C-alpha positions as CSV (number, residue, x, y, z in Angstrom):
1,M,7.2,-3.6,3.0
2,V,9.4,-3.4,6.1
3,R,7.8,-6.5,7.8
4,G,4.8,-8.8,7.4
5,A,2.5,-8.9,4.3
6,A,-0.2,-6.8,2.7
7,R,-2.6,-7.0,-0.3
8,V,-2.8,-3.9,-2.4
9,V,-5.5,-3.2,-4.9
10,A,-4.3,-0.5,-7.4
11,G,-6.8,0.2,-10.1
12,A,-7.9,-3.2,-11.5
13,A,-4.8,-5.0,-10.3
14,E,-4.2,-6.8,-7.0
15,H,-0.7,-7.3,-5.6
16,D,0.4,-9.4,-2.6
17,L,3.5,-7.8,-1.0
18,A,5.9,-9.3,1.5
19,E,8.9,-8.1,3.4
20,G,11.3,-6.3,1.0
21,D,8.7,-5.7,-1.7
22,A,7.8,-2.3,-3.1
23,L,4.9,-0.9,-5.2
24,Y,4.8,2.3,-7.2
25,C,1.4,3.8,-8.2
26,S,1.1,6.6,-10.7
27,G,-0.8,9.7,-9.8
28,G,-4.6,9.3,-10.1
29,I,-4.6,5.5,-9.5
30,R,-7.0,4.7,-6.6
31,H,-5.5,2.1,-4.3
32,S,-6.2,0.4,-1.0
33,W,-4.2,-1.7,1.4
34,Q,-5.2,-4.7,3.5
35,L,-2.7,-5.9,6.1
36,L,-2.4,-9.7,6.0
37,T,-0.4,-10.2,9.2
38,G,-0.6,-8.7,12.7
39,D,3.0,-7.6,12.7
40,T,2.9,-5.7,9.4
41,K,5.0,-2.6,9.1
42,V,4.8,-0.4,6.0
43,L,6.9,2.5,4.9
44,L,4.7,4.8,2.8
45,V,6.2,7.7,0.9
46,A,3.8,10.0,-1.0
47,V,4.8,12.8,-3.3
48,A,1.8,14.7,-4.5
49,E,0.3,18.1,-4.2
50,D,-3.2,16.7,-3.3
51,A,-2.4,13.4,-1.6
52,R,-5.2,12.2,0.8
53,I,-4.8,9.3,3.2
54,T,-7.7,7.7,5.0
55,L,-7.3,4.9,7.6
56,D,-10.1,2.4,8.2
57,D,-10.3,0.4,11.4
């Protein structure tokens, strides 16, 4: 997390992340993000042959 806070659901686990935190998800783990503050900035790095990102409004 660059700034702000987010809740990440990865598989059956839920993680609350704040500035400076990081989360690693193994391949094949379904995950979703919910931004918790209006100023949240996330740096997302994905390394995969078949990565797919969807953004919900």
